[in-house]
C-alpha positions as a LaTeX table, in Angstrom:
\begin{tabular}{lrrr}
\hline
Residue & $x$ (\AA) & $y$ (\AA) & $z$ (\AA) \\
\hline
Unk1 & 107.58 & 30.93 & 147.34 \\
Unk2 & 104.27 & 31.87 & 145.72 \\
Unk3 & 105.83 & 33.89 & 142.93 \\
Unk4 & 108.45 & 31.21 & 142.28 \\
Unk5 & 105.71 & 28.58 & 141.95 \\
Unk6 & 103.72 & 30.96 & 139.77 \\
Unk7 & 106.70 & 31.45 & 137.44 \\
Unk8 & 107.20 & 27.70 & 137.09 \\
Unk9 & 103.44 & 27.19 & 136.60 \\
Unk10 & 103.43 & 29.76 & 133.80 \\
Unk11 & 106.40 & 28.11 & 132.11 \\
Unk12 & 104.69 & 24.71 & 132.37 \\
Unk13 & 101.48 & 26.16 & 130.91 \\
Unk14 & 103.40 & 27.73 & 128.02 \\
Unk15 & 105.16 & 24.41 & 127.35 \\
Unk16 & 101.77 & 22.68 & 127.45 \\
Unk17 & 100.17 & 25.15 & 125.06 \\
Unk18 & 103.10 & 24.93 & 122.64 \\
Unk19 & 103.02 & 21.13 & 122.77 \\
Unk20 & 99.25 & 21.18 & 122.28 \\
Unk21 & 99.73 & 23.16 & 119.08 \\
Unk22 & 102.47 & 20.78 & 117.95 \\
Unk23 & 100.24 & 17.76 & 118.69 \\
Unk24 & 97.97 & 18.79 & 115.80 \\
Unk25 & 94.75 & 17.92 & 117.62 \\
Unk26 & 96.36 & 15.07 & 119.60 \\
Unk27 & 97.24 & 13.24 & 116.39 \\
Unk28 & 100.92 & 13.22 & 117.40 \\
Unk29 & 101.51 & 11.20 & 120.55 \\
Unk30 & 104.66 & 12.75 & 122.03 \\
Unk31 & 103.57 & 16.41 & 121.90 \\
Unk32 & 100.13 & 15.37 & 123.15 \\
Unk33 & 101.60 & 13.62 & 126.18 \\
Unk34 & 103.88 & 16.58 & 126.88 \\
Unk35 & 100.83 & 18.88 & 126.79 \\
Unk36 & 98.90 & 16.72 & 129.28 \\
Unk37 & 101.83 & 16.45 & 131.72 \\
Unk38 & 102.72 & 20.14 & 131.43 \\
Unk39 & 99.12 & 21.27 & 132.01 \\
Unk40 & 98.82 & 18.94 & 134.99 \\
Unk41 & 102.02 & 20.30 & 136.52 \\
Unk42 & 100.93 & 23.84 & 135.81 \\
Unk43 & 97.56 & 23.42 & 137.51 \\
Unk44 & 99.12 & 21.70 & 140.52 \\
Unk45 & 101.62 & 24.53 & 140.93 \\
Unk46 & 98.86 & 27.11 & 140.52 \\
Unk47 & 96.97 & 25.41 & 143.36 \\
Unk48 & 100.03 & 25.95 & 145.58 \\
Unk49 & 100.31 & 29.57 & 144.46 \\
Unk50 & 96.74 & 30.27 & 145.55 \\
Unk51 & 97.67 & 29.57 & 149.17 \\
Unk52 & 99.68 & 32.81 & 149.27 \\
Unk53 & 98.62 & 34.95 & 146.30 \\
Unk54 & 95.00 & 36.08 & 145.74 \\
Unk55 & 93.35 & 34.26 & 142.85 \\
Unk56 & 92.63 & 37.45 & 140.88 \\
Unk57 & 96.22 & 38.61 & 141.03 \\
Unk58 & 97.66 & 35.15 & 140.34 \\
Unk59 & 95.37 & 34.67 & 137.36 \\
Unk60 & 96.11 & 38.14 & 135.98 \\
Unk61 & 99.84 & 37.42 & 136.08 \\
Unk62 & 99.33 & 33.88 & 134.74 \\
Unk63 & 97.26 & 35.01 & 131.78 \\
Unk64 & 99.24 & 38.16 & 130.96 \\
Unk65 & 102.67 & 36.55 & 131.03 \\
Unk66 & 101.31 & 33.39 & 129.43 \\
Unk67 & 99.83 & 35.32 & 126.50 \\
Unk68 & 103.09 & 37.15 & 125.94 \\
Unk69 & 105.26 & 34.02 & 126.11 \\
Unk70 & 102.93 & 31.88 & 123.97 \\
Unk71 & 102.83 & 34.62 & 121.35 \\
Unk72 & 106.62 & 34.86 & 121.31 \\
Unk73 & 106.99 & 31.09 & 120.99 \\
Unk74 & 104.26 & 30.96 & 118.35 \\
Unk75 & 106.13 & 33.59 & 116.37 \\
Unk76 & 109.43 & 31.74 & 116.57 \\
Unk77 & 108.41 & 28.07 & 116.32 \\
Unk78 & 105.17 & 28.19 & 114.35 \\
Unk79 & 105.68 & 31.38 & 112.30 \\
Unk80 & 102.42 & 32.85 & 113.74 \\
Unk81 & 103.34 & 36.53 & 113.68 \\
Unk82 & 100.87 & 38.79 & 115.54 \\
Unk83 & 99.46 & 41.77 & 113.68 \\
Unk84 & 99.20 & 45.31 & 115.05 \\
Unk85 & 95.79 & 44.89 & 116.76 \\
Unk86 & 97.04 & 41.73 & 118.49 \\
Unk87 & 100.15 & 43.54 & 119.73 \\
Unk88 & 98.08 & 46.49 & 120.96 \\
Unk89 & 95.75 & 44.10 & 122.80 \\
Unk90 & 98.67 & 42.31 & 124.44 \\
Unk91 & 100.19 & 45.60 & 125.55 \\
Unk92 & 96.86 & 46.51 & 127.12 \\
Unk93 & 96.67 & 43.16 & 128.94 \\
Unk94 & 100.23 & 43.46 & 130.25 \\
Unk95 & 99.51 & 47.06 & 131.33 \\
Unk96 & 96.49 & 45.81 & 133.27 \\
Unk97 & 98.57 & 43.16 & 135.02 \\
Unk98 & 101.12 & 45.81 & 136.00 \\
Unk99 & 98.37 & 48.10 & 137.37 \\
Unk100 & 96.87 & 45.23 & 139.39 \\
Unk101 & 100.24 & 44.32 & 140.88 \\
Unk102 & 101.23 & 47.87 & 141.73 \\
Unk103 & 97.95 & 49.23 & 143.08 \\
Unk104 & 95.84 & 46.28 & 144.26 \\
Unk105 & 95.53 & 45.69 & 148.01 \\
Unk106 & 93.78 & 42.29 & 147.81 \\
Unk107 & 94.82 & 39.96 & 150.64 \\
Unk108 & 94.61 & 36.17 & 151.04 \\
Unk109 & 92.51 & 35.13 & 154.06 \\
\hline
\end{tabular}
């Protein structure tokens, strides 16, 4: 269940971040409210995830996948196209998440 909750938490966080951008500094009510609710849901789900997945691994997945998804949505919805250094950095982050998940032996106590 931990990875299912983590997936939903990441999606909620990405929705929140996208809505936060669309809120234009909380000057638009609807996107601002969506951001608050989505972040709240995301953090609640992350708290459930941490019962079964070590915090370092959960956060690595959360941040790596979140960065990738937010960048993709930013490119599509907001026309914020990443340049080559940004893409290289994201590839490095995703590679690190993969290494952590394949080789780490951290356990939840």
